[in-house]
C-alpha positions in Angstrom: 107.2 106.1 116.3 107.9 109.2 114.3 105.2 111.7 113.5 104.3 111.4 109.8 104.4 107.6 109.7 102.0 106.6 112.6 99.4 103.9 112.2 97.1 104.3 115.2 94.7 101.6 116.4 91.0 102.3 115.7 88.9 101.0 118.6 86.0 103.2 117.7 83.9 101.1 115.4 80.3 101.8 114.4 78.0 99.0 115.4 76.4 97.1 112.5 72.9 98.0 113.8 73.6 101.7 113.1 75.0 101.0 109.7 71.9 99.0 108.8 69.6 101.8 110.1 71.4 104.6 108.2 72.0 102.6 105.0 68.5 103.4 103.5 68.0 106.9 104.9 68.3 109.8 102.4 71.5 111.6 103.0 69.9 115.0 102.5 67.3 114.3 105.2 69.9 113.3 107.7 72.0 116.4 106.9 68.9 118.7 107.3 67.9 117.0 110.6 71.4 117.6 111.9 71.2 121.3 111.0 73.7 120.8 108.2 76.5 120.7 110.8 77.8 117.3 109.8 78.0 117.4 106.0 81.0 118.5 104.0 83.0 118.1 100.9 80.8 119.8 98.3 83.6 119.6 95.7 83.9 115.8 96.1 82.2 114.1 93.2 81.3 110.5 92.5 83.7 108.9 90.1 81.7 105.7 89.8 78.7 104.9 87.7 76.3 104.2 90.6 76.5 102.9 94.1 76.0 103.8 97.8 78.3 103.5 100.7 77.7 103.5 104.5 80.3 102.3 107.0 82.9 103.2 109.6 85.9 105.4 108.5 89.5 104.5 108.4 91.1 107.9 108.0 94.3 108.6 106.1 96.3 111.8 106.2 98.4 111.8 103.0 101.0 114.1 101.6 99.6 115.6 98.4 100.4 113.3 95.6 101.6 110.4 97.8 99.7 107.2 98.3 102.1 105.2 100.5 99.7 105.2 103.5 96.6 104.7 101.4 98.2 101.3 100.3 98.6 100.3 103.9 95.1 101.5 104.8 93.7 99.2 102.2 95.8 96.4 103.5 94.5 96.7 107.1 90.9 97.6 106.3 88.2 95.2 107.2 85.2 94.4 105.0 82.6 97.2 105.2 85.2 99.9 106.1 85.2 103.2 104.3 88.6 104.7 103.7 88.6 108.5 103.9 91.8 110.3 102.6 92.8 113.9 103.2 95.4 114.7 100.5 94.8 118.5 100.8 92.6 118.6 97.7 95.7 118.5 95.5 95.0 117.3 91.9 98.5 117.2 90.6 99.0 113.5 91.1 96.4 110.7 91.4 96.3 108.7 94.6 94.4 105.7 93.3 93.6 104.0 90.0 92.1 100.8 88.6 94.5 98.4 90.3 94.1 99.7 93.8 90.3 99.9 93.3 90.3 96.2 92.3 92.2 95.3 95.4 89.8 97.4 97.6 86.9 95.5 96.0 88.6 92.2 96.7 89.0 93.2 100.3 85.3 94.0 100.7 85.9 97.7 101.4 82.6 99.7 101.3 84.1 102.6 99.4 86.8 105.3 99.3 86.6 109.1 99.7 89.6 111.1 98.5 90.2 114.8 98.9 92.6 114.5 96.0 92.7 113.0 92.5 92.2 109.6 91.0 93.2 108.2 87.6 91.8 105.4 85.3 88.6 107.4 85.5 86.9 105.7 82.5 87.2 102.2 84.0 86.3 103.4 87.5 83.4 105.4 86.0 81.9 102.3 84.5 81.9 100.4 87.8 79.7 100.4 90.9 82.5 100.6 93.6 81.8 103.9 95.5 84.7 106.2 94.9 84.4 109.9 95.6 87.2 112.3 94.8 88.0 116.0 94.1 89.2 115.4 90.6 91.2 113.4 88.0 94.8 113.4 87.0 96.7 111.0 84.7 99.9 111.5 86.7 100.8 108.7 89.1 101.5 109.0 92.8 104.7 109.0 94.8 105.1 106.3 97.4 107.4 107.9 99.9 105.2 109.3 102.7 104.8 110.8 105.1 101.3 110.0 106.0 99.3 108.7 109.0 96.4 106.3 109.5 93.5 106.6 112.0 94.2 110.2 112.9 91.6 113.0 112.8 91.5 114.6 109.3 89.7 117.5 107.8 88.1 117.6 104.3 87.0 121.1 103.3 86.5 122.1 106.9 84.7 118.9 107.9 86.5 117.0 110.6 86.4 113.2 110.2 87.6 110.9 113.0 88.5 107.2 112.8 85.3 105.2 113.3 82.9 108.0 112.2 80.0 106.8 110.1 80.4 107.7 106.4 77.2 107.8 104.4 77.2 108.7 100.8 75.2 108.1 97.7 75.2 108.8 94.0 71.8 108.8 92.3 72.2 108.1 88.6 69.6 110.1 86.9 69.2 111.5 83.4 71.9 114.1 83.8 74.0 112.2 86.3 74.5 115.2 88.6 72.8 114.3 91.8 75.2 113.8 94.7 74.6 113.4 98.4 77.3 113.3 100.9 77.4 113.2 104.7 79.9 112.6 107.4 79.1 112.7 111.0 80.2 111.6 114.4 79.1 108.2 115.5 78.2 109.4 119.0 75.3 111.5 117.5 73.7 108.5 115.6 71.5 107.2 118.4 70.4 110.7 119.3 69.4 111.5 115.7 67.5 108.3 115.2 65.6 108.9 118.4 64.5 112.3 117.0 63.1 110.7 113.9 61.0 108.2 115.8 
């Protein structure tokens, strides 16, 4: 299999008990308790009206402006998965829009995080499907590749590995600016919860 078109198997899934325990915890508290070493992506913003996500990551490394492998990641995702895409933070072309979000919702995906752009932001912004991205572009994507699925990726210096727990929330308040975001290694989850008890 050629580098640039690999789809690796993800055997590292977060147990449902951890997802349930983390789902209601404030993201800022978890981040502070882990010495801020596991949070990242300050420029990623919620593109949805309201909503919260917590689930295991399917990682996608995409060429900036190309969503070929994102399509495939949605196809293979299981209900409750979170798709995390590293597109280099490029905002030239959107990687996802209304139709792909509708398909992700139908598949039961818990949410999508894109270090890149989206489009159809008005429709997406009216919905509750958790979608975090670096920005918006009206220009559509290419579908040529290369790209890879379930490989370690980095978003703004934060490494995300397949199976890592993704916990994110968007609190809709009067000025709609409060955002919490956290990514951390699943092997630290039990350790952190034991600290809190």
